[in-house]
mmCIF file of the N, C-alpha and C atoms, coordinates in Angstrom:
data_MODEL
# 
_entry.id   MODEL 
# 
loop_
_atom_site.group_PDB 
_atom_site.id 
_atom_site.type_symbol 
_atom_site.label_atom_id 
_atom_site.label_alt_id 
_atom_site.label_comp_id 
_atom_site.label_asym_id 
_atom_site.label_entity_id 
_atom_site.label_seq_id 
_atom_site.pdbx_PDB_ins_code 
_atom_site.Cartn_x 
_atom_site.Cartn_y 
_atom_site.Cartn_z 
_atom_site.occupancy 
_atom_site.B_iso_or_equiv 
_atom_site.pdbx_formal_charge 
_atom_site.auth_seq_id 
_atom_site.auth_comp_id 
_atom_site.auth_asym_id 
_atom_site.auth_atom_id 
_atom_site.pdbx_PDB_model_num 
ATOM 1   N N  . UNK A 1 1  ? -3.821  -7.555  -16.828 1.00 0.00 ? 1  UNK A N  1 
ATOM 2   C CA . UNK A 1 1  ? -3.918  -6.304  -16.118 1.00 0.00 ? 1  UNK A CA 1 
ATOM 3   C C  . UNK A 1 1  ? -2.755  -6.207  -15.127 1.00 0.00 ? 1  UNK A C  1 
ATOM 4   N N  . UNK A 1 2  ? -2.138  -5.066  -15.118 1.00 0.00 ? 2  UNK A N  1 
ATOM 5   C CA . UNK A 1 2  ? -1.025  -4.842  -14.202 1.00 0.00 ? 2  UNK A CA 1 
ATOM 6   C C  . UNK A 1 2  ? -1.557  -4.436  -12.835 1.00 0.00 ? 2  UNK A C  1 
ATOM 7   N N  . UNK A 1 3  ? -0.938  -5.004  -11.789 1.00 0.00 ? 3  UNK A N  1 
ATOM 8   C CA . UNK A 1 3  ? -1.308  -4.665  -10.417 1.00 0.00 ? 3  UNK A CA 1 
ATOM 9   C C  . UNK A 1 3  ? -0.228  -3.797  -9.804  1.00 0.00 ? 3  UNK A C  1 
ATOM 10  N N  . UNK A 1 4  ? -0.640  -2.828  -9.006  1.00 0.00 ? 4  UNK A N  1 
ATOM 11  C CA . UNK A 1 4  ? 0.291   -1.889  -8.397  1.00 0.00 ? 4  UNK A CA 1 
ATOM 12  C C  . UNK A 1 4  ? 0.229   -1.988  -6.881  1.00 0.00 ? 4  UNK A C  1 
ATOM 13  N N  . UNK A 1 5  ? 1.382   -1.877  -6.250  1.00 0.00 ? 5  UNK A N  1 
ATOM 14  C CA . UNK A 1 5  ? 1.409   -1.848  -4.794  1.00 0.00 ? 5  UNK A CA 1 
ATOM 15  C C  . UNK A 1 5  ? 0.957   -0.469  -4.330  1.00 0.00 ? 5  UNK A C  1 
ATOM 16  N N  . UNK A 1 6  ? 0.481   -0.399  -3.103  1.00 0.00 ? 6  UNK A N  1 
ATOM 17  C CA . UNK A 1 6  ? 0.051   0.888   -2.555  1.00 0.00 ? 6  UNK A CA 1 
ATOM 18  C C  . UNK A 1 6  ? 1.196   1.886   -2.538  1.00 0.00 ? 6  UNK A C  1 
ATOM 19  N N  . UNK A 1 7  ? 2.384   1.419   -2.199  1.00 0.00 ? 7  UNK A N  1 
ATOM 20  C CA . UNK A 1 7  ? 3.534   2.314   -2.137  1.00 0.00 ? 7  UNK A CA 1 
ATOM 21  C C  . UNK A 1 7  ? 3.861   2.868   -3.527  1.00 0.00 ? 7  UNK A C  1 
ATOM 22  N N  . UNK A 1 8  ? 3.792   2.026   -4.543  1.00 0.00 ? 8  UNK A N  1 
ATOM 23  C CA . UNK A 1 8  ? 4.082   2.477   -5.905  1.00 0.00 ? 8  UNK A CA 1 
ATOM 24  C C  . UNK A 1 8  ? 3.085   3.539   -6.352  1.00 0.00 ? 8  UNK A C  1 
ATOM 25  N N  . UNK A 1 9  ? 1.824   3.327   -6.050  1.00 0.00 ? 9  UNK A N  1 
ATOM 26  C CA . UNK A 1 9  ? 0.798   4.303   -6.435  1.00 0.00 ? 9  UNK A CA 1 
ATOM 27  C C  . UNK A 1 9  ? 1.041   5.616   -5.699  1.00 0.00 ? 9  UNK A C  1 
ATOM 28  N N  . UNK A 1 10 ? 1.297   5.525   -4.396  1.00 0.00 ? 10 UNK A N  1 
ATOM 29  C CA . UNK A 1 10 ? 1.523   6.735   -3.601  1.00 0.00 ? 10 UNK A CA 1 
ATOM 30  C C  . UNK A 1 10 ? 2.709   7.529   -4.114  1.00 0.00 ? 10 UNK A C  1 
ATOM 31  N N  . UNK A 1 11 ? 3.826   6.854   -4.356  1.00 0.00 ? 11 UNK A N  1 
ATOM 32  C CA . UNK A 1 11 ? 5.025   7.566   -4.799  1.00 0.00 ? 11 UNK A CA 1 
ATOM 33  C C  . UNK A 1 11 ? 4.840   8.139   -6.206  1.00 0.00 ? 11 UNK A C  1 
ATOM 34  N N  . UNK A 1 12 ? 4.114   7.430   -7.065  1.00 0.00 ? 12 UNK A N  1 
ATOM 35  C CA . UNK A 1 12 ? 3.838   7.955   -8.406  1.00 0.00 ? 12 UNK A CA 1 
ATOM 36  C C  . UNK A 1 12 ? 2.954   9.196   -8.358  1.00 0.00 ? 12 UNK A C  1 
ATOM 37  N N  . UNK A 1 13 ? 2.140   9.300   -7.327  1.00 0.00 ? 13 UNK A N  1 
ATOM 38  C CA . UNK A 1 13 ? 1.313   10.487  -7.142  1.00 0.00 ? 13 UNK A CA 1 
ATOM 39  C C  . UNK A 1 13 ? 2.090   11.623  -6.480  1.00 0.00 ? 13 UNK A C  1 
ATOM 40  N N  . UNK A 1 14 ? 3.314   11.330  -6.050  1.00 0.00 ? 14 UNK A N  1 
ATOM 41  C CA . UNK A 1 14 ? 4.150   12.352  -5.424  1.00 0.00 ? 14 UNK A CA 1 
ATOM 42  C C  . UNK A 1 14 ? 3.758   12.667  -3.998  1.00 0.00 ? 14 UNK A C  1 
ATOM 43  N N  . UNK A 1 15 ? 3.129   11.706  -3.331  1.00 0.00 ? 15 UNK A N  1 
ATOM 44  C CA . UNK A 1 15 ? 2.672   11.912  -1.961  1.00 0.00 ? 15 UNK A CA 1 
ATOM 45  C C  . UNK A 1 15 ? 3.621   11.280  -0.954  1.00 0.00 ? 15 UNK A C  1 
ATOM 46  N N  . UNK A 1 16 ? 3.822   11.963  0.157   1.00 0.00 ? 16 UNK A N  1 
ATOM 47  C CA . UNK A 1 16 ? 4.564   11.361  1.266   1.00 0.00 ? 16 UNK A CA 1 
ATOM 48  C C  . UNK A 1 16 ? 3.611   10.433  2.002   1.00 0.00 ? 16 UNK A C  1 
ATOM 49  N N  . UNK A 1 17 ? 4.167   9.609   2.863   1.00 0.00 ? 17 UNK A N  1 
ATOM 50  C CA . UNK A 1 17 ? 3.357   8.706   3.673   1.00 0.00 ? 17 UNK A CA 1 
ATOM 51  C C  . UNK A 1 17 ? 2.363   9.515   4.512   1.00 0.00 ? 17 UNK A C  1 
ATOM 52  N N  . UNK A 1 18 ? 2.839   10.602  5.081   1.00 0.00 ? 18 UNK A N  1 
ATOM 53  C CA . UNK A 1 18 ? 1.982   11.445  5.926   1.00 0.00 ? 18 UNK A CA 1 
ATOM 54  C C  . UNK A 1 18 ? 0.874   12.114  5.108   1.00 0.00 ? 18 UNK A C  1 
ATOM 55  N N  . UNK A 1 19 ? 1.204   12.658  3.945   1.00 0.00 ? 19 UNK A N  1 
ATOM 56  C CA . UNK A 1 19 ? 0.197   13.304  3.095   1.00 0.00 ? 19 UNK A CA 1 
ATOM 57  C C  . UNK A 1 19 ? -0.880  12.307  2.661   1.00 0.00 ? 19 UNK A C  1 
ATOM 58  N N  . UNK A 1 20 ? -0.444  11.136  2.228   1.00 0.00 ? 20 UNK A N  1 
ATOM 59  C CA . UNK A 1 20 ? -1.393  10.130  1.760   1.00 0.00 ? 20 UNK A CA 1 
ATOM 60  C C  . UNK A 1 20 ? -2.283  9.638   2.889   1.00 0.00 ? 20 UNK A C  1 
ATOM 61  N N  . UNK A 1 21 ? -1.698  9.402   4.049   1.00 0.00 ? 21 UNK A N  1 
ATOM 62  C CA . UNK A 1 21 ? -2.498  8.908   5.170   1.00 0.00 ? 21 UNK A CA 1 
ATOM 63  C C  . UNK A 1 21 ? -3.558  9.930   5.576   1.00 0.00 ? 21 UNK A C  1 
ATOM 64  N N  . UNK A 1 22 ? -3.222  11.214  5.512   1.00 0.00 ? 22 UNK A N  1 
ATOM 65  C CA . UNK A 1 22 ? -4.210  12.259  5.819   1.00 0.00 ? 22 UNK A CA 1 
ATOM 66  C C  . UNK A 1 22 ? -5.330  12.263  4.786   1.00 0.00 ? 22 UNK A C  1 
ATOM 67  N N  . UNK A 1 23 ? -4.983  12.130  3.511   1.00 0.00 ? 23 UNK A N  1 
ATOM 68  C CA . UNK A 1 23 ? -6.003  12.097  2.444   1.00 0.00 ? 23 UNK A CA 1 
ATOM 69  C C  . UNK A 1 23 ? -6.930  10.901  2.612   1.00 0.00 ? 23 UNK A C  1 
ATOM 70  N N  . UNK A 1 24 ? -6.350  9.771   2.988   1.00 0.00 ? 24 UNK A N  1 
ATOM 71  C CA . UNK A 1 24 ? -7.143  8.543   3.134   1.00 0.00 ? 24 UNK A CA 1 
ATOM 72  C C  . UNK A 1 24 ? -7.968  8.588   4.419   1.00 0.00 ? 24 UNK A C  1 
ATOM 73  N N  . UNK A 1 25 ? -7.399  9.197   5.468   1.00 0.00 ? 25 UNK A N  1 
ATOM 74  C CA . UNK A 1 25 ? -8.093  9.256   6.752   1.00 0.00 ? 25 UNK A CA 1 
ATOM 75  C C  . UNK A 1 25 ? -7.685  8.150   7.702   1.00 0.00 ? 25 UNK A C  1 
ATOM 76  N N  . UNK A 1 26 ? -6.438  7.713   7.568   1.00 0.00 ? 26 UNK A N  1 
ATOM 77  C CA . UNK A 1 26 ? -5.886  6.687   8.458   1.00 0.00 ? 26 UNK A CA 1 
ATOM 78  C C  . UNK A 1 26 ? -4.538  7.188   8.973   1.00 0.00 ? 26 UNK A C  1 
ATOM 79  N N  . UNK A 1 27 ? -3.985  6.491   9.960   1.00 0.00 ? 27 UNK A N  1 
ATOM 80  C CA . UNK A 1 27 ? -2.688  6.908   10.474  1.00 0.00 ? 27 UNK A CA 1 
ATOM 81  C C  . UNK A 1 27 ? -1.580  6.524   9.496   1.00 0.00 ? 27 UNK A C  1 
ATOM 82  N N  . UNK A 1 28 ? -0.465  7.235   9.587   1.00 0.00 ? 28 UNK A N  1 
ATOM 83  C CA . UNK A 1 28 ? 0.655   6.898   8.700   1.00 0.00 ? 28 UNK A CA 1 
ATOM 84  C C  . UNK A 1 28 ? 1.217   5.521   9.041   1.00 0.00 ? 28 UNK A C  1 
ATOM 85  N N  . UNK A 1 29 ? 1.066   5.103   10.287  1.00 0.00 ? 29 UNK A N  1 
ATOM 86  C CA . UNK A 1 29 ? 1.542   3.773   10.687  1.00 0.00 ? 29 UNK A CA 1 
ATOM 87  C C  . UNK A 1 29 ? 0.679   2.678   10.057  1.00 0.00 ? 29 UNK A C  1 
ATOM 88  N N  . UNK A 1 30 ? -0.616  2.936   9.989   1.00 0.00 ? 30 UNK A N  1 
ATOM 89  C CA . UNK A 1 30 ? -1.515  1.977   9.337   1.00 0.00 ? 30 UNK A CA 1 
ATOM 90  C C  . UNK A 1 30 ? -1.180  1.864   7.857   1.00 0.00 ? 30 UNK A C  1 
ATOM 91  N N  . UNK A 1 31 ? -0.990  3.002   7.200   1.00 0.00 ? 31 UNK A N  1 
ATOM 92  C CA . UNK A 1 31 ? -0.646  2.987   5.775   1.00 0.00 ? 31 UNK A CA 1 
ATOM 93  C C  . UNK A 1 31 ? 0.692   2.293   5.558   1.00 0.00 ? 31 UNK A C  1 
ATOM 94  N N  . UNK A 1 32 ? 1.658   2.565   6.412   1.00 0.00 ? 32 UNK A N  1 
ATOM 95  C CA . UNK A 1 32 ? 2.963   1.906   6.321   1.00 0.00 ? 32 UNK A CA 1 
ATOM 96  C C  . UNK A 1 32 ? 2.780   0.388   6.373   1.00 0.00 ? 32 UNK A C  1 
ATOM 97  N N  . UNK A 1 33 ? 1.961   -0.088  7.302   1.00 0.00 ? 33 UNK A N  1 
ATOM 98  C CA . UNK A 1 33 ? 1.726   -1.528  7.419   1.00 0.00 ? 33 UNK A CA 1 
ATOM 99  C C  . UNK A 1 33 ? 1.048   -2.096  6.182   1.00 0.00 ? 33 UNK A C  1 
ATOM 100 N N  . UNK A 1 34 ? 0.125   -1.356  5.591   1.00 0.00 ? 34 UNK A N  1 
ATOM 101 C CA . UNK A 1 34 ? -0.495  -1.803  4.345   1.00 0.00 ? 34 UNK A CA 1 
ATOM 102 C C  . UNK A 1 34 ? 0.549   -1.872  3.230   1.00 0.00 ? 34 UNK A C  1 
ATOM 103 N N  . UNK A 1 35 ? 1.384   -0.845  3.129   1.00 0.00 ? 35 UNK A N  1 
ATOM 104 C CA . UNK A 1 35 ? 2.380   -0.786  2.057   1.00 0.00 ? 35 UNK A CA 1 
ATOM 105 C C  . UNK A 1 35 ? 3.441   -1.867  2.183   1.00 0.00 ? 35 UNK A C  1 
ATOM 106 N N  . UNK A 1 36 ? 3.716   -2.306  3.400   1.00 0.00 ? 36 UNK A N  1 
ATOM 107 C CA . UNK A 1 36 ? 4.748   -3.320  3.621   1.00 0.00 ? 36 UNK A CA 1 
ATOM 108 C C  . UNK A 1 36 ? 4.159   -4.707  3.867   1.00 0.00 ? 36 UNK A C  1 
ATOM 109 N N  . UNK A 1 37 ? 2.865   -4.849  3.516   1.00 0.00 ? 37 UNK A N  1 
ATOM 110 C CA . UNK A 1 37 ? 2.171   -6.142  3.525   1.00 0.00 ? 37 UNK A CA 1 
ATOM 111 C C  . UNK A 1 37 ? 2.128   -6.776  4.909   1.00 0.00 ? 37 UNK A C  1 
ATOM 112 N N  . UNK A 1 38 ? 2.158   -5.950  5.946   1.00 0.00 ? 38 UNK A N  1 
ATOM 113 C CA . UNK A 1 38 ? 2.058   -6.463  7.315   1.00 0.00 ? 38 UNK A CA 1 
ATOM 114 C C  . UNK A 1 38 ? 0.599   -6.668  7.704   1.00 0.00 ? 38 UNK A C  1 
ATOM 115 N N  . UNK A 1 39 ? -0.284  -5.822  7.188   1.00 0.00 ? 39 UNK A N  1 
ATOM 116 C CA . UNK A 1 39 ? -1.726  -5.951  7.397   1.00 0.00 ? 39 UNK A CA 1 
ATOM 117 C C  . UNK A 1 39 ? -2.437  -5.640  6.086   1.00 0.00 ? 39 UNK A C  1 
ATOM 118 N N  . UNK A 1 40 ? -3.709  -6.031  6.023   1.00 0.00 ? 40 UNK A N  1 
ATOM 119 C CA . UNK A 1 40 ? -4.531  -5.800  4.833   1.00 0.00 ? 40 UNK A CA 1 
ATOM 120 C C  . UNK A 1 40 ? -5.677  -4.873  5.230   1.00 0.00 ? 40 UNK A C  1 
ATOM 121 N N  . UNK A 1 41 ? -5.947  -3.858  4.424   1.00 0.00 ? 41 UNK A N  1 
ATOM 122 C CA . UNK A 1 41 ? -7.030  -2.938  4.773   1.00 0.00 ? 41 UNK A CA 1 
ATOM 123 C C  . UNK A 1 41 ? -8.400  -3.602  4.730   1.00 0.00 ? 41 UNK A C  1 
ATOM 124 N N  . UNK A 1 42 ? -9.295  -3.118  5.589   1.00 0.00 ? 42 UNK A N  1 
ATOM 125 C CA . UNK A 1 42 ? -10.668 -3.609  5.557   1.00 0.00 ? 42 UNK A CA 1 
ATOM 126 C C  . UNK A 1 42 ? -11.402 -2.932  4.399   1.00 0.00 ? 42 UNK A C  1 
ATOM 127 N N  . UNK A 1 43 ? -12.639 -3.328  4.167   1.00 0.00 ? 43 UNK A N  1 
ATOM 128 C CA . UNK A 1 43 ? -13.396 -2.830  3.009   1.00 0.00 ? 43 UNK A CA 1 
ATOM 129 C C  . UNK A 1 43 ? -13.554 -1.317  3.050   1.00 0.00 ? 43 UNK A C  1 
ATOM 130 N N  . UNK A 1 44 ? -13.816 -0.754  4.218   1.00 0.00 ? 44 UNK A N  1 
ATOM 131 C CA . UNK A 1 44 ? -13.987 0.694   4.329   1.00 0.00 ? 44 UNK A CA 1 
ATOM 132 C C  . UNK A 1 44 ? -12.704 1.431   3.947   1.00 0.00 ? 44 UNK A C  1 
ATOM 133 N N  . UNK A 1 45 ? -11.571 0.957   4.432   1.00 0.00 ? 45 UNK A N  1 
ATOM 134 C CA . UNK A 1 45 ? -10.301 1.608   4.105   1.00 0.00 ? 45 UNK A CA 1 
ATOM 135 C C  . UNK A 1 45 ? -9.911  1.406   2.643   1.00 0.00 ? 45 UNK A C  1 
ATOM 136 N N  . UNK A 1 46 ? -10.284 0.290   2.075   1.00 0.00 ? 46 UNK A N  1 
ATOM 137 C CA . UNK A 1 46 ? -10.030 0.086   0.644   1.00 0.00 ? 46 UNK A CA 1 
ATOM 138 C C  . UNK A 1 46 ? -10.785 1.133   -0.166  1.00 0.00 ? 46 UNK A C  1 
ATOM 139 N N  . UNK A 1 47 ? -12.039 1.396   0.188   1.00 0.00 ? 47 UNK A N  1 
ATOM 140 C CA . UNK A 1 47 ? -12.820 2.418   -0.515  1.00 0.00 ? 47 UNK A CA 1 
ATOM 141 C C  . UNK A 1 47 ? -12.178 3.799   -0.356  1.00 0.00 ? 47 UNK A C  1 
ATOM 142 N N  . UNK A 1 48 ? -11.669 4.094   0.836   1.00 0.00 ? 48 UNK A N  1 
ATOM 143 C CA . UNK A 1 48 ? -10.992 5.374   1.070   1.00 0.00 ? 48 UNK A CA 1 
ATOM 144 C C  . UNK A 1 48 ? -9.735  5.488   0.209   1.00 0.00 ? 48 UNK A C  1 
ATOM 145 N N  . UNK A 1 49 ? -8.995  4.392   0.110   1.00 0.00 ? 49 UNK A N  1 
ATOM 146 C CA . UNK A 1 49 ? -7.775  4.365   -0.708  1.00 0.00 ? 49 UNK A CA 1 
ATOM 147 C C  . UNK A 1 49 ? -8.137  4.573   -2.177  1.00 0.00 ? 49 UNK A C  1 
ATOM 148 N N  . UNK A 1 50 ? -9.165  3.893   -2.642  1.00 0.00 ? 50 UNK A N  1 
ATOM 149 C CA . UNK A 1 50 ? -9.607  4.052   -4.032  1.00 0.00 ? 50 UNK A CA 1 
ATOM 150 C C  . UNK A 1 50 ? -9.919  5.515   -4.342  1.00 0.00 ? 50 UNK A C  1 
ATOM 151 N N  . UNK A 1 51 ? -10.624 6.181   -3.439  1.00 0.00 ? 51 UNK A N  1 
ATOM 152 C CA . UNK A 1 51 ? -10.997 7.586   -3.663  1.00 0.00 ? 51 UNK A CA 1 
ATOM 153 C C  . UNK A 1 51 ? -9.764  8.486   -3.615  1.00 0.00 ? 51 UNK A C  1 
ATOM 154 N N  . UNK A 1 52 ? -8.911  8.292   -2.610  1.00 0.00 ? 52 UNK A N  1 
ATOM 155 C CA . UNK A 1 52 ? -7.741  9.156   -2.445  1.00 0.00 ? 52 UNK A CA 1 
ATOM 156 C C  . UNK A 1 52 ? -6.753  9.001   -3.595  1.00 0.00 ? 52 UNK A C  1 
ATOM 157 N N  . UNK A 1 53 ? -6.586  7.785   -4.088  1.00 0.00 ? 53 UNK A N  1 
ATOM 158 C CA . UNK A 1 53 ? -5.610  7.517   -5.140  1.00 0.00 ? 53 UNK A CA 1 
ATOM 159 C C  . UNK A 1 53 ? -6.240  7.495   -6.537  1.00 0.00 ? 53 UNK A C  1 
ATOM 160 N N  . UNK A 1 54 ? -7.560  7.615   -6.616  1.00 0.00 ? 54 UNK A N  1 
ATOM 161 C CA . UNK A 1 54 ? -8.284  7.557   -7.888  1.00 0.00 ? 54 UNK A CA 1 
ATOM 162 C C  . UNK A 1 54 ? -7.887  6.313   -8.678  1.00 0.00 ? 54 UNK A C  1 
ATOM 163 N N  . UNK A 1 55 ? -8.039  5.179   -8.000  1.00 0.00 ? 55 UNK A N  1 
ATOM 164 C CA . UNK A 1 55 ? -7.673  3.889   -8.592  1.00 0.00 ? 55 UNK A CA 1 
ATOM 165 C C  . UNK A 1 55 ? -8.704  2.853   -8.167  1.00 0.00 ? 55 UNK A C  1 
ATOM 166 N N  . UNK A 1 56 ? -8.896  1.839   -8.977  1.00 0.00 ? 56 UNK A N  1 
ATOM 167 C CA . UNK A 1 56 ? -9.835  0.773   -8.679  1.00 0.00 ? 56 UNK A CA 1 
ATOM 168 C C  . UNK A 1 56 ? -9.155  -0.320  -7.867  1.00 0.00 ? 56 UNK A C  1 
ATOM 169 N N  . UNK A 1 57 ? -9.916  -0.915  -6.976  1.00 0.00 ? 57 UNK A N  1 
ATOM 170 C CA . UNK A 1 57 ? -9.420  -2.020  -6.139  1.00 0.00 ? 57 UNK A CA 1 
ATOM 171 C C  . UNK A 1 57 ? -8.753  -3.111  -6.979  1.00 0.00 ? 57 UNK A C  1 
ATOM 172 N N  . UNK A 1 58 ? -9.300  -3.393  -8.132  1.00 0.00 ? 58 UNK A N  1 
ATOM 173 C CA . UNK A 1 58 ? -8.777  -4.462  -8.988  1.00 0.00 ? 58 UNK A CA 1 
ATOM 174 C C  . UNK A 1 58 ? -7.389  -4.165  -9.534  1.00 0.00 ? 58 UNK A C  1 
ATOM 175 N N  . UNK A 1 59 ? -6.939  -2.925  -9.413  1.00 0.00 ? 59 UNK A N  1 
ATOM 176 C CA . UNK A 1 59 ? -5.611  -2.549  -9.875  1.00 0.00 ? 59 UNK A CA 1 
ATOM 177 C C  . UNK A 1 59 ? -4.572  -2.544  -8.743  1.00 0.00 ? 59 UNK A C  1 
ATOM 178 N N  . UNK A 1 60 ? -5.023  -2.810  -7.526  1.00 0.00 ? 60 UNK A N  1 
ATOM 179 C CA . UNK A 1 60 ? -4.129  -2.762  -6.366  1.00 0.00 ? 60 UNK A CA 1 
ATOM 180 C C  . UNK A 1 60 ? -3.726  -4.151  -5.908  1.00 0.00 ? 60 UNK A C  1 
ATOM 181 N N  . UNK A 1 61 ? -2.523  -4.230  -5.410  1.00 0.00 ? 61 UNK A N  1 
ATOM 182 C CA . UNK A 1 61 ? -1.972  -5.493  -4.912  1.00 0.00 ? 61 UNK A CA 1 
ATOM 183 C C  . UNK A 1 61 ? -1.774  -5.354  -3.407  1.00 0.00 ? 61 UNK A C  1 
ATOM 184 N N  . UNK A 1 62 ? -2.343  -6.291  -2.653  1.00 0.00 ? 62 UNK A N  1 
ATOM 185 C CA . UNK A 1 62 ? -2.260  -6.252  -1.196  1.00 0.00 ? 62 UNK A CA 1 
ATOM 186 C C  . UNK A 1 62 ? -1.419  -7.385  -0.624  1.00 0.00 ? 62 UNK A C  1 
ATOM 187 N N  . UNK A 1 63 ? -0.763  -8.124  -1.488  1.00 0.00 ? 63 UNK A N  1 
ATOM 188 C CA . UNK A 1 63 ? 0.167   -9.179  -1.058  1.00 0.00 ? 63 UNK A CA 1 
ATOM 189 C C  . UNK A 1 63 ? 1.485   -8.979  -1.802  1.00 0.00 ? 63 UNK A C  1 
ATOM 190 N N  . UNK A 1 64 ? 2.588   -9.376  -1.183  1.00 0.00 ? 64 UNK A N  1 
ATOM 191 C CA . UNK A 1 64 ? 3.881   -9.152  -1.830  1.00 0.00 ? 64 UNK A CA 1 
ATOM 192 C C  . UNK A 1 64 ? 4.077   -10.055 -3.043  1.00 0.00 ? 64 UNK A C  1 
ATOM 193 N N  . UNK A 1 65 ? 4.830   -9.550  -4.030  1.00 0.00 ? 65 UNK A N  1 
ATOM 194 C CA . UNK A 1 65 ? 5.199   -10.393 -5.154  1.00 0.00 ? 65 UNK A CA 1 
ATOM 195 C C  . UNK A 1 65 ? 6.456   -11.187 -4.772  1.00 0.00 ? 65 UNK A C  1 
ATOM 196 N N  . UNK A 1 66 ? 6.954   -12.014 -5.655  1.00 0.00 ? 66 UNK A N  1 
ATOM 197 C CA . UNK A 1 66 ? 8.103   -12.880 -5.335  1.00 0.00 ? 66 UNK A CA 1 
ATOM 198 C C  . UNK A 1 66 ? 9.344   -12.074 -4.950  1.00 0.00 ? 66 UNK A C  1 
ATOM 199 N N  . UNK A 1 67 ? 9.601   -10.989 -5.667  1.00 0.00 ? 67 UNK A N  1 
ATOM 200 C CA . UNK A 1 67 ? 10.767  -10.156 -5.370  1.00 0.00 ? 67 UNK A CA 1 
ATOM 201 C C  . UNK A 1 67 ? 10.676  -9.596  -3.949  1.00 0.00 ? 67 UNK A C  1 
ATOM 202 N N  . UNK A 1 68 ? 9.497   -9.130  -3.582  1.00 0.00 ? 68 UNK A N  1 
ATOM 203 C CA . UNK A 1 68 ? 9.304   -8.575  -2.244  1.00 0.00 ? 68 UNK A CA 1 
ATOM 204 C C  . UNK A 1 68 ? 9.374   -9.656  -1.173  1.00 0.00 ? 68 UNK A C  1 
ATOM 205 N N  . UNK A 1 69 ? 8.868   -10.848 -1.472  1.00 0.00 ? 69 UNK A N  1 
ATOM 206 C CA . UNK A 1 69 ? 8.954   -11.955 -0.517  1.00 0.00 ? 69 UNK A CA 1 
ATOM 207 C C  . UNK A 1 69 ? 10.416  -12.304 -0.251  1.00 0.00 ? 69 UNK A C  1 
ATOM 208 N N  . UNK A 1 70 ? 11.201  -12.389 -1.314  1.00 0.00 ? 70 UNK A N  1 
ATOM 209 C CA . UNK A 1 70 ? 12.613  -12.729 -1.174  1.00 0.00 ? 70 UNK A CA 1 
ATOM 210 C C  . UNK A 1 70 ? 13.378  -11.647 -0.424  1.00 0.00 ? 70 UNK A C  1 
ATOM 211 N N  . UNK A 1 71 ? 13.027  -10.404 -0.655  1.00 0.00 ? 71 UNK A N  1 
ATOM 212 C CA . UNK A 1 71 ? 13.665  -9.274  0.048   1.00 0.00 ? 71 UNK A CA 1 
ATOM 213 C C  . UNK A 1 71 ? 13.414  -9.397  1.545   1.00 0.00 ? 71 UNK A C  1 
ATOM 214 N N  . UNK A 1 72 ? 12.188  -9.759  1.924   1.00 0.00 ? 72 UNK A N  1 
ATOM 215 C CA . UNK A 1 72 ? 11.857  -9.915  3.332   1.00 0.00 ? 72 UNK A CA 1 
ATOM 216 C C  . UNK A 1 72 ? 12.594  -11.096 3.958   1.00 0.00 ? 72 UNK A C  1 
ATOM 217 N N  . UNK A 1 73 ? 12.778  -12.181 3.202   1.00 0.00 ? 73 UNK A N  1 
ATOM 218 C CA . UNK A 1 73 ? 13.499  -13.344 3.720   1.00 0.00 ? 73 UNK A CA 1 
ATOM 219 C C  . UNK A 1 73 ? 14.957  -12.983 3.996   1.00 0.00 ? 73 UNK A C  1 
ATOM 220 N N  . UNK A 1 74 ? 15.574  -12.221 3.109   1.00 0.00 ? 74 UNK A N  1 
ATOM 221 C CA . UNK A 1 74 ? 16.963  -11.818 3.288   1.00 0.00 ? 74 UNK A CA 1 
ATOM 222 C C  . UNK A 1 74 ? 17.084  -10.925 4.521   1.00 0.00 ? 74 UNK A C  1 
ATOM 223 N N  . UNK A 1 75 ? 16.145  -10.018 4.688   1.00 0.00 ? 75 UNK A N  1 
ATOM 224 C CA . UNK A 1 75 ? 16.186  -9.106  5.837   1.00 0.00 ? 75 UNK A CA 1 
ATOM 225 C C  . UNK A 1 75 ? 16.062  -9.860  7.140   1.00 0.00 ? 75 UNK A C  1 
ATOM 226 N N  . UNK A 1 76 ? 15.266  -10.916 7.163   1.00 0.00 ? 76 UNK A N  1 
ATOM 227 C CA . UNK A 1 76 ? 15.056  -11.699 8.375   1.00 0.00 ? 76 UNK A CA 1 
ATOM 228 C C  . UNK A 1 76 ? 16.317  -12.488 8.715   1.00 0.00 ? 76 UNK A C  1 
ATOM 229 N N  . UNK A 1 77 ? 17.025  -13.001 7.708   1.00 0.00 ? 77 UNK A N  1 
ATOM 230 C CA . UNK A 1 77 ? 18.200  -13.837 7.946   1.00 0.00 ? 77 UNK A CA 1 
ATOM 231 C C  . UNK A 1 77 ? 19.359  -13.044 8.543   1.00 0.00 ? 77 UNK A C  1 
ATOM 232 N N  . UNK A 1 78 ? 19.418  -11.751 8.316   1.00 0.00 ? 78 UNK A N  1 
ATOM 233 C CA . UNK A 1 78 ? 20.547  -10.942 8.780   1.00 0.00 ? 78 UNK A CA 1 
ATOM 234 C C  . UNK A 1 78 ? 20.579  -10.798 10.278  1.00 0.00 ? 78 UNK A C  1 
# 
């Protein structure tokens, strides 16, 4: 099964960060942090995300993959 990041799902739906955060019922800063793996949503927010994006929790990825981990390491070294 393929897993999708929150940002990938949002952009595929054609939603801006602000539009998606309003649909979910959270701040755009909170959504930004979820999308950039800085924080993980609680169970209530996961359910809101599932409804807003019409996707199952099992299809979402809340931790960075290797490519994203390496990207963050490079950004920190600069």
